[in-house]
N, C-alpha and C positions, 0 to 999 in steps of 0.2 A: 246359487249362494251372492250375494252386488258385491262393485268393489269395496265401499268398507268394511264389510266382512271379513273377505277375504283378505284385506293392507291387515288387516287387525288379527287378525289366525295368521298369518305370514311374519308378524311380528311377534306374537305372543313367543311360537316359533323360535324364531330367531336369537329371544330375549331368553330361550327355554333356561337357561342356568341361572340367569338370577329373578326372574319367578318363583326356582324352587328353591331360594333363598329368604325368597319372600313369603314365604309358606310356613317354611322351619319358625323363623324368624315373628310369624303371629303368631303361630300357638305356642312358642317360649317364653312370651311373656305374661302370661297369665300363669305359666307350671312357675318359673320362677319370681311371681310374683306367690303366690303361695307358699311354696317351699322359701323366703326373707322373711313372710308371714306369720312361718312355724315355730322357726328355732328364734324368731325372734320372743315368739309366746313366751312366756313367764308362767313357772310350773310352781313355784311355790311362794311365798313371803309378798304376793299379792294382799295390799289391804283391803277390808271389803271381803275377801272375798272366802267361800265356803264351799266342803272336798267336792261336792260336782259338781263346781266352776272350774277348780282345779282341774278334776280330775279328765272335765272335756279341750279342756287346754292340755295334756299331757297327751291326752287322743291326739290331739290338732298337729302338737310337733309330732309324735308319730307318723301318725300320715304325712308331715312334710318331709321325713324322712325319706319314707318308705318312694312319695314322689320323688325325692332326689337322685335315689339310687336308682331309680328304673327310667327314670328320664336322662341320667350314665350312659343306661345298659341303653334305651334305646338312640342315642344319641353314638354311641360306636357300630350301631347294626346298622344305622341308614349310613354311618358314612362307610362304614368295609365297603358294604352293599351299594352304593356310589362310588365308590373307588374300581372294584371291582369290574362292574359297567361301564365304567369308561374305561378300561380298560380292555375287555373284552371288545365293545365297538371301534379302539385305536389301533388292534392288536394288527401285526403285518399277516398276511398271506404268502409263501413261500408256494413257486408252481412247482410238481413235481420232476426233476432232472431229463431230461429227452433218453427216447430207449435208441437203441444200435436196430441198424438195421442195413439191406444191401442195394446199393446205389451204384450203379453199374449200365454202362449206353445208355441214358439221359433216361434211366425206366429205373423209380424207389421199386421196391419190394417187399414186403411185409406178409407173412404166412398167417395163416388164421391162427396158429395153434398161440401165437404171442398176441393174441388182440378177444382172445375169445371168452374171456375172466369174466363180460360184465363188467367192466373200471375204464377208466378214463388212462386210455397211450396214450403220450406223448410223443411227438418225432417237432427234431432239428433238421431244417439243410439250408444252406445256403446260396444264393440264388445267384443267375453272371453276374449282375450287379454290385454284387458284392453283401448284400442285406442278407441277414441272415430269416431267418423264417419261422414259424414253428403252425405246424397242423395238428386234429386229432384224430385217434381213431376211437372210435366204445363200438360193442356190440349189441345193438337193439336186444326187444321182447320180442320172438320169430324167428329170429339168426342173422336178420341184416343188421347192413353197420350203420354207424352214423361217419361220416367224415366232412373237416373240413378243415378252413384255418384254424390257429390258433389267434382267433381273434374274427370280431365280427365291430357292423357296418356305425351303431349306436356306440361301440365304448373305445373302439380301435383294437389295440392288442396288446390289453391289456390282460388276456388270459381269462382259462377257466381252471377251475379246480372240481374237485367229488369233494362230497360231505356227507353223509350218513346218504350213501348209495346217491344222492342226486352229484347232478353237473351244476356249477354256478357259476355266472362271469365275478371275477373278480372286484374286479371296479365297483359295479352296481346293486351285483347280491341277488340278485334274479338268477334264479332256477329258471332252468332246462327247462322244456320237453323232450325226453329222450326223443318218441317217436318222429322230435319233427328238427332234429340234428340230422342236416343235410339237405336242406331246403332252406332259400331264403323268408330273410325277414325279421322284424326284431331286434332281438339280442343275440340269435341265433352264429354258431359259428357259418364264417363265410363258404358256400360249400364251394365243390371243384369236377371235373371229371375225374375219374376213377375206373379202374375193373379190377374182377371179383370172377377169380377161377380156379381151378386145378393146386385148390389147397391155400387161394396167395393176395393179395391185391395189390394192383399196381401199379401206379400214378407216371405219370410221363410229366418229366421237369419242367417240360416249356410251360404246361400250366399254373405251376405252384411258378415260377421266371413273371407271368405276365401277371401274378397277384400281389408282386412281389410290395409295393406303393402300399399295403397294409398295415407297412411293420416301416417304413419312416418315419 
């Protein structure tokens, strides 16, 4: 796509609401004109008219009334659809509250039993510099665990939420591939060192402290 076409595309996207209204107006003008003509059509006492002409006038008027009714129904339907659509695109996603875990002698401990259901689990930690941080854990297919900060390099600390079995970035709405959680890159949660064994996950708080800048 050349520069001119790209600029035109960007303009049309930015003027999306105006374009929708313009399209509606283009279709509305002939519809209104037909309805007005139908209501103004005389169905009796027309000089020089015969029965066939009057029947045509009556049919035209009936069609105009039907068009008016269906146009009103369509307008209400379109308005309702757009209203619902706008509300859906502007809804605010609330992150699930952080869960409790054991924190002792600089080690955070989370038992497998707490996070083995395959759903997103969110935890909160206050770093040494006073920054409140969040990290997430989810059990992936095959039994491995996806662990990382509730933040990414691209979108900052917006966080992630679960919807229809998918982990989604709150800011850019990108669905994260579960298999890649725990690896660097893209919109993946920022990884950090941890250990698994003896039925639990252990995290050194010094590793979290080193990443506190991602939540400032």
